[in-house]
PyMOL Python script that loads the backbone (N, CA, C, O; Angstrom):
from pymol import cmd

cmd.read_pdbstr("""\
ATOM      1  N   UNK A   1       7.986 104.560-103.354  1.00  0.00           N
ATOM      2  CA  UNK A   1       7.037 103.673-104.046  1.00  0.00           C
ATOM      3  C   UNK A   1       7.812 102.501-104.539  1.00  0.00           C
ATOM      4  O   UNK A   1       8.694 102.708-105.372  1.00  0.00           O
ATOM      5  N   UNK A   2       7.597 101.393-104.149  1.00  0.00           N
ATOM      6  CA  UNK A   2       8.311 100.243-104.622  1.00  0.00           C
ATOM      7  C   UNK A   2       7.826  99.930-106.050  1.00  0.00           C
ATOM      8  O   UNK A   2       6.625  99.942-106.319  1.00  0.00           O
ATOM      9  N   UNK A   3       8.844  99.629-107.029  1.00  0.00           N
ATOM     10  CA  UNK A   3       8.547  99.483-108.351  1.00  0.00           C
ATOM     11  C   UNK A   3       8.495  97.902-108.917  1.00  0.00           C
ATOM     12  O   UNK A   3       8.530  97.547-110.095  1.00  0.00           O
ATOM     13  N   UNK A   4       8.406  97.108-107.779  1.00  0.00           N
ATOM     14  CA  UNK A   4       8.420  95.647-108.196  1.00  0.00           C
ATOM     15  C   UNK A   4       7.184  95.390-109.120  1.00  0.00           C
ATOM     16  O   UNK A   4       7.250  94.565-110.032  1.00  0.00           O
ATOM     17  N   UNK A   5       6.084  96.098-108.868  1.00  0.00           N
ATOM     18  CA  UNK A   5       5.015  95.715-109.464  1.00  0.00           C
ATOM     19  C   UNK A   5       4.898  96.564-110.756  1.00  0.00           C
ATOM     20  O   UNK A   5       4.834  97.789-110.651  1.00  0.00           O
ATOM     21  N   UNK A   6       4.869  95.967-111.968  1.00  0.00           N
ATOM     22  CA  UNK A   6       4.924  96.880-113.223  1.00  0.00           C
ATOM     23  C   UNK A   6       3.869  97.914-113.293  1.00  0.00           C
ATOM     24  O   UNK A   6       4.037  99.049-113.738  1.00  0.00           O
ATOM     25  N   UNK A   7       2.712  97.407-112.795  1.00  0.00           N
ATOM     26  CA  UNK A   7       1.555  98.460-112.889  1.00  0.00           C
ATOM     27  C   UNK A   7       1.747  99.661-111.988  1.00  0.00           C
ATOM     28  O   UNK A   7       0.973 100.612-112.096  1.00  0.00           O
ATOM     29  N   UNK A   8       2.675  99.674-111.158  1.00  0.00           N
ATOM     30  CA  UNK A   8       3.171 100.910-110.339  1.00  0.00           C
ATOM     31  C   UNK A   8       4.056 101.758-110.886  1.00  0.00           C
ATOM     32  O   UNK A   8       4.355 102.804-110.310  1.00  0.00           O
ATOM     33  N   UNK A   9       4.582 101.405-112.071  1.00  0.00           N
ATOM     34  CA  UNK A   9       5.656 102.202-112.803  1.00  0.00           C
ATOM     35  C   UNK A   9       4.911 103.158-113.570  1.00  0.00           C
ATOM     36  O   UNK A   9       3.795 102.952-114.045  1.00  0.00           O
ATOM     37  N   UNK A  10       5.618 104.273-113.674  1.00  0.00           N
ATOM     38  CA  UNK A  10       5.189 105.348-114.586  1.00  0.00           C
ATOM     39  C   UNK A  10       5.335 105.039-116.028  1.00  0.00           C
ATOM     40  O   UNK A  10       5.695 103.918-116.388  1.00  0.00           O
ATOM     41  N   UNK A  11       5.070 105.993-116.872  1.00  0.00           N
ATOM     42  CA  UNK A  11       5.170 105.647-118.379  1.00  0.00           C
ATOM     43  C   UNK A  11       6.179 106.586-118.989  1.00  0.00           C
ATOM     44  O   UNK A  11       6.269 107.740-118.569  1.00  0.00           O
ATOM     45  N   UNK A  12       6.982 106.110-120.017  1.00  0.00           N
ATOM     46  CA  UNK A  12       7.821 106.837-120.716  1.00  0.00           C
ATOM     47  C   UNK A  12       6.968 107.496-121.891  1.00  0.00           C
ATOM     48  O   UNK A  12       5.798 107.134-122.013  1.00  0.00           O
ATOM     49  N   UNK A  13       7.552 108.539-122.848  1.00  0.00           N
ATOM     50  CA  UNK A  13       6.899 108.949-123.774  1.00  0.00           C
ATOM     51  C   UNK A  13       6.369 108.021-124.849  1.00  0.00           C
ATOM     52  O   UNK A  13       5.396 108.332-125.537  1.00  0.00           O
ATOM     53  N   UNK A  14       6.995 106.927-124.978  1.00  0.00           N
ATOM     54  CA  UNK A  14       6.667 105.983-125.894  1.00  0.00           C
ATOM     55  C   UNK A  14       5.704 104.984-125.389  1.00  0.00           C
ATOM     56  O   UNK A  14       5.408 104.049-126.133  1.00  0.00           O
ATOM     57  N   UNK A  15       5.180 105.070-124.214  1.00  0.00           N
ATOM     58  CA  UNK A  15       4.268 104.272-123.505  1.00  0.00           C
ATOM     59  C   UNK A  15       4.742 103.046-122.818  1.00  0.00           C
ATOM     60  O   UNK A  15       3.981 102.234-122.290  1.00  0.00           O
ATOM     61  N   UNK A  16       5.997 102.952-122.848  1.00  0.00           N
ATOM     62  CA  UNK A  16       6.847 101.884-122.065  1.00  0.00           C
ATOM     63  C   UNK A  16       6.871 102.225-120.596  1.00  0.00           C
ATOM     64  O   UNK A  16       6.814 103.406-120.253  1.00  0.00           O
ATOM     65  N   UNK A  17       6.945 101.339-119.790  1.00  0.00           N
ATOM     66  CA  UNK A  17       7.103 101.441-118.351  1.00  0.00           C
ATOM     67  C   UNK A  17       8.513 102.110-117.951  1.00  0.00           C
ATOM     68  O   UNK A  17       9.566 101.748-118.476  1.00  0.00           O
ATOM     69  N   UNK A  18       8.441 103.059-117.032  1.00  0.00           N
ATOM     70  CA  UNK A  18       9.665 103.494-116.553  1.00  0.00           C
ATOM     71  C   UNK A  18      10.212 102.649-115.453  1.00  0.00           C
ATOM     72  O   UNK A  18       9.441 102.233-114.589  1.00  0.00           O
ATOM     73  N   UNK A  19      11.414 102.379-115.420  1.00  0.00           N
ATOM     74  CA  UNK A  19      12.172 101.721-114.482  1.00  0.00           C
ATOM     75  C   UNK A  19      12.620 102.465-113.258  1.00  0.00           C
ATOM     76  O   UNK A  19      13.126 101.906-112.284  1.00  0.00           O
ATOM     77  N   UNK A  20      12.381 103.915-113.373  1.00  0.00           N
ATOM     78  CA  UNK A  20      12.852 104.890-112.613  1.00  0.00           C
ATOM     79  C   UNK A  20      11.905 105.507-111.668  1.00  0.00           C
ATOM     80  O   UNK A  20      12.237 105.805-110.521  1.00  0.00           O
ATOM     81  N   UNK A  21      10.697 105.703-112.162  1.00  0.00           N
ATOM     82  CA  UNK A  21       9.656 106.366-111.550  1.00  0.00           C
ATOM     83  C   UNK A  21       8.246 105.623-111.491  1.00  0.00           C
ATOM     84  O   UNK A  21       7.884 104.797-112.329  1.00  0.00           O
ATOM     85  N   UNK A  22       7.488 106.037-110.363  1.00  0.00           N
ATOM     86  CA  UNK A  22       6.213 105.465-110.258  1.00  0.00           C
ATOM     87  C   UNK A  22       5.114 106.190-110.983  1.00  0.00           C
ATOM     88  O   UNK A  22       5.354 107.314-111.424  1.00  0.00           O
ATOM     89  N   UNK A  23       3.904 105.634-111.146  1.00  0.00           N
ATOM     90  CA  UNK A  23       2.879 106.145-111.965  1.00  0.00           C
ATOM     91  C   UNK A  23       2.433 107.633-111.376  1.00  0.00           C
ATOM     92  O   UNK A  23       2.043 108.520-112.135  1.00  0.00           O
ATOM     93  N   UNK A  24       2.525 107.790-110.068  1.00  0.00           N
ATOM     94  CA  UNK A  24       2.137 108.984-109.395  1.00  0.00           C
ATOM     95  C   UNK A  24       3.096 110.174-109.683  1.00  0.00           C
ATOM     96  O   UNK A  24       2.678 111.332-109.701  1.00  0.00           O
ATOM     97  N   UNK A  25       4.317 109.870-109.893  1.00  0.00           N
ATOM     98  CA  UNK A  25       5.363 111.053-110.420  1.00  0.00           C
ATOM     99  C   UNK A  25       5.673 111.136-111.703  1.00  0.00           C
ATOM    100  O   UNK A  25       6.227 112.175-112.060  1.00  0.00           O
ATOM    101  N   UNK A  26       5.392 110.031-112.763  1.00  0.00           N
ATOM    102  CA  UNK A  26       5.840 110.284-114.041  1.00  0.00           C
ATOM    103  C   UNK A  26       4.893 109.596-114.951  1.00  0.00           C
ATOM    104  O   UNK A  26       4.579 108.425-114.741  1.00  0.00           O
ATOM    105  N   UNK A  27       4.401 110.307-116.006  1.00  0.00           N
ATOM    106  CA  UNK A  27       3.528 109.838-116.918  1.00  0.00           C
ATOM    107  C   UNK A  27       3.877 110.482-118.320  1.00  0.00           C
ATOM    108  O   UNK A  27       4.185 111.666-118.458  1.00  0.00           O
ATOM    109  N   UNK A  28       3.789 109.555-119.342  1.00  0.00           N
ATOM    110  CA  UNK A  28       4.022 110.186-120.808  1.00  0.00           C
ATOM    111  C   UNK A  28       5.377 110.773-120.890  1.00  0.00           C
ATOM    112  O   UNK A  28       5.571 111.629-121.754  1.00  0.00           O
ATOM    113  N   UNK A  29       6.353 110.416-120.088  1.00  0.00           N
ATOM    114  CA  UNK A  29       7.790 110.818-120.173  1.00  0.00           C
ATOM    115  C   UNK A  29       8.099 112.217-119.478  1.00  0.00           C
ATOM    116  O   UNK A  29       9.060 112.922-119.784  1.00  0.00           O
ATOM    117  N   UNK A  30       7.160 112.522-118.505  1.00  0.00           N
ATOM    118  CA  UNK A  30       7.440 113.722-117.808  1.00  0.00           C
ATOM    119  C   UNK A  30       7.030 113.714-116.517  1.00  0.00           C
ATOM    120  O   UNK A  30       6.074 112.960-116.335  1.00  0.00           O
ATOM    121  N   UNK A  31       7.453 114.341-115.470  1.00  0.00           N
ATOM    122  CA  UNK A  31       7.024 114.417-114.135  1.00  0.00           C
ATOM    123  C   UNK A  31       5.577 114.904-114.056  1.00  0.00           C
ATOM    124  O   UNK A  31       5.250 115.792-114.843  1.00  0.00           O
ATOM    125  N   UNK A  32       4.759 114.469-113.277  1.00  0.00           N
ATOM    126  CA  UNK A  32       3.416 114.816-113.025  1.00  0.00           C
ATOM    127  C   UNK A  32       3.300 116.139-112.500  1.00  0.00           C
ATOM    128  O   UNK A  32       2.518 116.978-112.945  1.00  0.00           O
ATOM    129  N   UNK A  33       4.100 116.317-111.536  1.00  0.00           N
ATOM    130  CA  UNK A  33       4.142 117.664-110.842  1.00  0.00           C
ATOM    131  C   UNK A  33       5.651 118.115-110.443  1.00  0.00           C
ATOM    132  O   UNK A  33       6.442 117.319-109.937  1.00  0.00           O
ATOM    133  N   UNK A  34       5.943 119.349-110.696  1.00  0.00           N
ATOM    134  CA  UNK A  34       7.259 119.957-110.426  1.00  0.00           C
ATOM    135  C   UNK A  34       7.266 120.217-108.916  1.00  0.00           C
ATOM    136  O   UNK A  34       6.390 120.967-108.486  1.00  0.00           O
ATOM    137  N   UNK A  35       8.060 119.741-108.148  1.00  0.00           N
ATOM    138  CA  UNK A  35       8.036 120.062-106.604  1.00  0.00           C
ATOM    139  C   UNK A  35       9.470 120.057-106.127  1.00  0.00           C
ATOM    140  O   UNK A  35      10.344 119.494-106.785  1.00  0.00           O
ATOM    141  N   UNK A  36       9.713 120.662-105.020  1.00  0.00           N
ATOM    142  CA  UNK A  36      10.974 120.563-104.232  1.00  0.00           C
ATOM    143  C   UNK A  36      10.911 119.262-103.534  1.00  0.00           C
ATOM    144  O   UNK A  36       9.836 118.675-103.408  1.00  0.00           O
ATOM    145  N   UNK A  37      12.073 118.768-103.053  1.00  0.00           N
ATOM    146  CA  UNK A  37      12.208 117.733-102.089  1.00  0.00           C
ATOM    147  C   UNK A  37      11.238 117.909-100.986  1.00  0.00           C
ATOM    148  O   UNK A  37      10.388 117.059-100.722  1.00  0.00           O
ATOM    149  N   UNK A  38      11.373 119.003-100.357  1.00  0.00           N
ATOM    150  CA  UNK A  38      10.478 119.217 -99.142  1.00  0.00           C
ATOM    151  C   UNK A  38       9.001 119.156 -99.534  1.00  0.00           C
ATOM    152  O   UNK A  38       8.217 118.631 -98.744  1.00  0.00           O
ATOM    153  N   UNK A  39       8.614 119.595-100.560  1.00  0.00           N
ATOM    154  CA  UNK A  39       7.252 119.375-101.025  1.00  0.00           C
ATOM    155  C   UNK A  39       6.860 117.982-101.110  1.00  0.00           C
ATOM    156  O   UNK A  39       5.795 117.551-100.667  1.00  0.00           O
ATOM    157  N   UNK A  40       7.807 117.241-101.731  1.00  0.00           N
ATOM    158  CA  UNK A  40       7.548 115.870-101.993  1.00  0.00           C
ATOM    159  C   UNK A  40       7.466 115.082-100.442  1.00  0.00           C
ATOM    160  O   UNK A  40       6.651 114.187-100.219  1.00  0.00           O
ATOM    161  N   UNK A  41       8.302 115.504 -99.584  1.00  0.00           N
ATOM    162  CA  UNK A  41       8.203 114.971 -98.180  1.00  0.00           C
ATOM    163  C   UNK A  41       6.846 115.282 -97.604  1.00  0.00           C
ATOM    164  O   UNK A  41       6.241 114.350 -97.075  1.00  0.00           O
ATOM    165  N   UNK A  42       6.327 116.407 -97.640  1.00  0.00           N
ATOM    166  CA  UNK A  42       5.073 116.905 -97.045  1.00  0.00           C
ATOM    167  C   UNK A  42       3.915 116.138 -97.928  1.00  0.00           C
ATOM    168  O   UNK A  42       2.893 115.778 -97.345  1.00  0.00           O
ATOM    169  N   UNK A  43       4.050 115.930 -99.100  1.00  0.00           N
ATOM    170  CA  UNK A  43       2.908 115.045 -99.817  1.00  0.00           C
ATOM    171  C   UNK A  43       2.992 113.558 -99.354  1.00  0.00           C
ATOM    172  O   UNK A  43       1.931 112.949 -99.213  1.00  0.00           O
ATOM    173  N   UNK A  44       4.146 112.947 -99.115  1.00  0.00           N
ATOM    174  CA  UNK A  44       4.215 111.636 -98.614  1.00  0.00           C
ATOM    175  C   UNK A  44       3.817 111.562 -97.226  1.00  0.00           C
ATOM    176  O   UNK A  44       3.317 110.517 -96.809  1.00  0.00           O
ATOM    177  N   UNK A  45       3.993 112.599 -96.436  1.00  0.00           N
ATOM    178  CA  UNK A  45       3.555 112.487 -95.024  1.00  0.00           C
ATOM    179  C   UNK A  45       2.015 112.280 -94.958  1.00  0.00           C
ATOM    180  O   UNK A  45       1.500 111.556 -94.106  1.00  0.00           O
ATOM    181  N   UNK A  46       1.319 112.945 -95.892  1.00  0.00           N
ATOM    182  CA  UNK A  46      -0.165 112.940 -95.995  1.00  0.00           C
ATOM    183  C   UNK A  46      -0.590 111.486 -95.925  1.00  0.00           C
ATOM    184  O   UNK A  46      -1.659 111.222 -95.374  1.00  0.00           O
ATOM    185  N   UNK A  47       0.192 110.483 -96.459  1.00  0.00           N
ATOM    186  CA  UNK A  47      -0.297 109.134 -96.568  1.00  0.00           C
ATOM    187  C   UNK A  47       0.535 108.275 -95.531  1.00  0.00           C
ATOM    188  O   UNK A  47       0.688 107.072 -95.738  1.00  0.00           O
ATOM    189  N   UNK A  48       1.011 108.822 -94.541  1.00  0.00           N
ATOM    190  CA  UNK A  48       1.703 108.076 -93.440  1.00  0.00           C
ATOM    191  C   UNK A  48       0.887 107.033 -92.769  1.00  0.00           C
ATOM    192  O   UNK A  48       1.298 105.876 -92.689  1.00  0.00           O
ATOM    193  N   UNK A  49      -0.338 107.435 -92.250  1.00  0.00           N
ATOM    194  CA  UNK A  49      -1.227 106.417 -91.709  1.00  0.00           C
ATOM    195  C   UNK A  49      -1.500 105.341 -92.510  1.00  0.00           C
ATOM    196  O   UNK A  49      -1.545 104.212 -92.021  1.00  0.00           O
ATOM    197  N   UNK A  50      -1.704 105.554 -93.766  1.00  0.00           N
ATOM    198  CA  UNK A  50      -2.101 104.458 -94.653  1.00  0.00           C
ATOM    199  C   UNK A  50      -0.922 103.533 -94.842  1.00  0.00           C
ATOM    200  O   UNK A  50      -1.097 102.315 -94.793  1.00  0.00           O
ATOM    201  N   UNK A  51       0.309 104.071 -95.065  1.00  0.00           N
ATOM    202  CA  UNK A  51       1.519 103.308 -95.147  1.00  0.00           C
ATOM    203  C   UNK A  51       1.763 102.623 -93.961  1.00  0.00           C
ATOM    204  O   UNK A  51       2.185 101.471 -94.057  1.00  0.00           O
ATOM    205  N   UNK A  52       1.571 103.133 -92.805  1.00  0.00           N
ATOM    206  CA  UNK A  52       1.996 102.360 -91.441  1.00  0.00           C
ATOM    207  C   UNK A  52       0.961 101.192 -91.481  1.00  0.00           C
ATOM    208  O   UNK A  52       1.326 100.047 -91.217  1.00  0.00           O
ATOM    209  N   UNK A  53      -0.307 101.476 -91.806  1.00  0.00           N
ATOM    210  CA  UNK A  53      -1.207 100.368 -91.744  1.00  0.00           C
ATOM    211  C   UNK A  53      -0.901  99.217 -92.593  1.00  0.00           C
ATOM    212  O   UNK A  53      -1.000  98.103 -92.080  1.00  0.00           O
ATOM    213  N   UNK A  54      -0.529  99.325 -93.872  1.00  0.00           N
ATOM    214  CA  UNK A  54      -0.304  98.594 -94.884  1.00  0.00           C
ATOM    215  C   UNK A  54       1.168  97.627 -94.475  1.00  0.00           C
ATOM    216  O   UNK A  54       1.383  96.476 -94.853  1.00  0.00           O
ATOM    217  N   UNK A  55       1.953  98.376 -93.711  1.00  0.00           N
ATOM    218  CA  UNK A  55       3.334  97.744 -93.431  1.00  0.00           C
ATOM    219  C   UNK A  55       3.425  97.274 -92.143  1.00  0.00           C
ATOM    220  O   UNK A  55       4.194  96.349 -91.881  1.00  0.00           O
ATOM    221  N   UNK A  56       2.650  97.861 -91.195  1.00  0.00           N
ATOM    222  CA  UNK A  56       2.859  97.401 -89.811  1.00  0.00           C
ATOM    223  C   UNK A  56       3.767  98.259 -89.072  1.00  0.00           C
ATOM    224  O   UNK A  56       3.760  98.266 -87.841  1.00  0.00           O
ATOM    225  N   UNK A  57       4.714  99.135 -89.907  1.00  0.00           N
ATOM    226  CA  UNK A  57       5.591  99.999 -89.245  1.00  0.00           C
ATOM    227  C   UNK A  57       4.986 101.184 -88.585  1.00  0.00           C
ATOM    228  O   UNK A  57       4.059 101.773 -89.142  1.00  0.00           O
ATOM    229  N   UNK A  58       5.413 101.546 -87.519  1.00  0.00           N
ATOM    230  CA  UNK A  58       4.996 102.718 -86.755  1.00  0.00           C
ATOM    231  C   UNK A  58       6.161 103.757 -86.678  1.00  0.00           C
ATOM    232  O   UNK A  58       7.328 103.451 -86.434  1.00  0.00           O
ATOM    233  N   UNK A  59       5.730 104.949 -86.900  1.00  0.00           N
ATOM    234  CA  UNK A  59       6.612 106.080 -86.704  1.00  0.00           C
ATOM    235  C   UNK A  59       5.985 107.324 -86.718  1.00  0.00           C
ATOM    236  O   UNK A  59       4.878 107.391 -87.253  1.00  0.00           O
ATOM    237  N   UNK A  60       6.537 108.428 -86.177  1.00  0.00           N
ATOM    238  CA  UNK A  60       5.960 109.708 -86.114  1.00  0.00           C
ATOM    239  C   UNK A  60       6.130 110.536 -87.380  1.00  0.00           C
ATOM    240  O   UNK A  60       7.005 110.190 -88.174  1.00  0.00           O
ATOM    241  N   UNK A  61       5.479 111.447 -87.603  1.00  0.00           N
ATOM    242  CA  UNK A  61       5.650 112.302 -88.756  1.00  0.00           C
ATOM    243  C   UNK A  61       7.154 112.740 -88.925  1.00  0.00           C
ATOM    244  O   UNK A  61       7.779 112.709 -89.985  1.00  0.00           O
ATOM    245  N   UNK A  62       7.600 113.130 -87.773  1.00  0.00           N
ATOM    246  CA  UNK A  62       9.064 113.742 -87.753  1.00  0.00           C
ATOM    247  C   UNK A  62       9.974 112.571 -88.241  1.00  0.00           C
ATOM    248  O   UNK A  62      10.832 112.760 -89.104  1.00  0.00           O
ATOM    249  N   UNK A  63       9.761 111.366 -87.668  1.00  0.00           N
ATOM    250  CA  UNK A  63      10.595 110.276 -88.051  1.00  0.00           C
ATOM    251  C   UNK A  63      10.557 109.833 -89.404  1.00  0.00           C
ATOM    252  O   UNK A  63      11.577 109.415 -89.951  1.00  0.00           O
ATOM    253  N   UNK A  64       9.331 109.899 -90.052  1.00  0.00           N
ATOM    254  CA  UNK A  64       9.172 109.644 -91.311  1.00  0.00           C
ATOM    255  C   UNK A  64       9.703 110.713 -92.348  1.00  0.00           C
ATOM    256  O   UNK A  64      10.111 110.425 -93.473  1.00  0.00           O
ATOM    257  N   UNK A  65       9.646 111.886 -91.858  1.00  0.00           N
ATOM    258  CA  UNK A  65      10.216 113.102 -92.827  1.00  0.00           C
ATOM    259  C   UNK A  65      11.734 112.907 -92.748  1.00  0.00           C
ATOM    260  O   UNK A  65      12.393 113.053 -93.778  1.00  0.00           O
ATOM    261  N   UNK A  66      12.329 112.586 -91.596  1.00  0.00           N
ATOM    262  CA  UNK A  66      13.804 112.467 -91.556  1.00  0.00           C
ATOM    263  C   UNK A  66      14.138 111.203 -92.499  1.00  0.00           C
ATOM    264  O   UNK A  66      14.996 111.312 -93.375  1.00  0.00           O
ATOM    265  N   UNK A  67      13.580 110.250 -92.334  1.00  0.00           N
ATOM    266  CA  UNK A  67      13.881 109.058 -93.258  1.00  0.00           C
ATOM    267  C   UNK A  67      13.743 109.466 -94.789  1.00  0.00           C
ATOM    268  O   UNK A  67      14.588 109.128 -95.618  1.00  0.00           O
ATOM    269  N   UNK A  68      12.632 110.209 -95.099  1.00  0.00           N
ATOM    270  CA  UNK A  68      12.606 110.706 -96.620  1.00  0.00           C
ATOM    271  C   UNK A  68      13.723 111.498 -96.948  1.00  0.00           C
ATOM    272  O   UNK A  68      14.266 111.421 -98.050  1.00  0.00           O
ATOM    273  N   UNK A  69      14.159 112.387 -95.896  1.00  0.00           N
ATOM    274  CA  UNK A  69      15.308 113.470 -96.212  1.00  0.00           C
ATOM    275  C   UNK A  69      16.568 112.551 -96.462  1.00  0.00           C
ATOM    276  O   UNK A  69      17.398 112.910 -97.297  1.00  0.00           O
ATOM    277  N   UNK A  70      16.725 111.411 -95.782  1.00  0.00           N
ATOM    278  CA  UNK A  70      17.800 110.700 -96.135  1.00  0.00           C
ATOM    279  C   UNK A  70      17.785 109.870 -97.433  1.00  0.00           C
ATOM    280  O   UNK A  70      18.764 109.719 -98.164  1.00  0.00           O
ATOM    281  N   UNK A  71      16.457 109.305 -97.650  1.00  0.00           N
ATOM    282  CA  UNK A  71      16.208 108.381 -98.753  1.00  0.00           C
ATOM    283  C   UNK A  71      16.092 109.068-100.190  1.00  0.00           C
ATOM    284  O   UNK A  71      16.642 108.552-101.163  1.00  0.00           O
ATOM    285  N   UNK A  72      15.404 110.178-100.283  1.00  0.00           N
ATOM    286  CA  UNK A  72      15.078 110.728-101.504  1.00  0.00           C
ATOM    287  C   UNK A  72      16.257 111.287-102.303  1.00  0.00           C
ATOM    288  O   UNK A  72      16.220 111.340-103.533  1.00  0.00           O
ATOM    289  N   UNK A  73      17.369 111.728-101.540  1.00  0.00           N
ATOM    290  CA  UNK A  73      18.483 112.255-102.433  1.00  0.00           C
ATOM    291  C   UNK A  73      19.107 111.088-103.016  1.00  0.00           C
ATOM    292  O   UNK A  73      20.025 111.355-103.792  1.00  0.00           O
ATOM    293  N   UNK A  74      18.815 109.705-102.821  1.00  0.00           N
ATOM    294  CA  UNK A  74      19.521 108.594-103.469  1.00  0.00           C
ATOM    295  C   UNK A  74      18.640 108.247-104.751  1.00  0.00           C
ATOM    296  O   UNK A  74      19.067 107.471-105.606  1.00  0.00           O
ATOM    297  N   UNK A  75      17.568 108.769-104.832  1.00  0.00           N
ATOM    298  CA  UNK A  75      16.688 108.423-106.010  1.00  0.00           C
ATOM    299  C   UNK A  75      17.087 109.351-107.308  1.00  0.00           C
ATOM    300  O   UNK A  75      17.440 110.517-107.131  1.00  0.00           O
ATOM    301  N   UNK A  76      17.021 108.847-108.454  1.00  0.00           N
ATOM    302  CA  UNK A  76      17.461 109.544-109.615  1.00  0.00           C
ATOM    303  C   UNK A  76      16.882 111.076-109.833  1.00  0.00           C
ATOM    304  O   UNK A  76      17.585 111.951-110.339  1.00  0.00           O
ATOM    305  N   UNK A  77      15.643 111.287-109.436  1.00  0.00           N
ATOM    306  CA  UNK A  77      15.027 112.542-109.565  1.00  0.00           C
ATOM    307  C   UNK A  77      15.684 113.565-108.684  1.00  0.00           C
ATOM    308  O   UNK A  77      15.731 114.729-109.082  1.00  0.00           O
ATOM    309  N   UNK A  78      16.203 113.228-107.503  1.00  0.00           N
ATOM    310  CA  UNK A  78      16.761 114.096-106.456  1.00  0.00           C
ATOM    311  C   UNK A  78      18.394 114.033-106.363  1.00  0.00           C
ATOM    312  O   UNK A  78      18.983 114.742-105.547  1.00  0.00           O
ATOM    313  N   UNK A  79      19.032 113.227-107.162  1.00  0.00           N
ATOM    314  CA  UNK A  79      20.413 113.193-106.967  1.00  0.00           C
ATOM    315  C   UNK A  79      21.086 114.510-107.346  1.00  0.00           C
ATOM    316  O   UNK A  79      20.665 115.146-108.313  1.00  0.00           O
ATOM    317  N   UNK A  80      22.068 114.918-106.653  1.00  0.00           N
ATOM    318  CA  UNK A  80      22.696 116.285-106.831  1.00  0.00           C
ATOM    319  C   UNK A  80      24.013 115.840-107.581  1.00  0.00           C
ATOM    320  O   UNK A  80      24.842 116.682-107.925  1.00  0.00           O
TER     321      UNK A  80
END
""", "prot")
cmd.dss("prot")
cmd.show_as("cartoon", "prot")
cmd.util.cbc("prot")
cmd.orient("prot")
């Protein structure tokens, strides 16, 4: 989720916008759902058609899942 748009950012416990997480993942200083990385990938794949339509990028579910497996570990939530 791109965080350039302030309205897409989640909220910290003090109500300020999070610089690290989107509104779907983070609200009031906590993750909205506890899930594994594979569960996050499955959740994101559900929106692949919508994402492809909005970006003009075409890929299979397998390609998208592999890109997410490469990308998600770079995010703060998933860093090991």
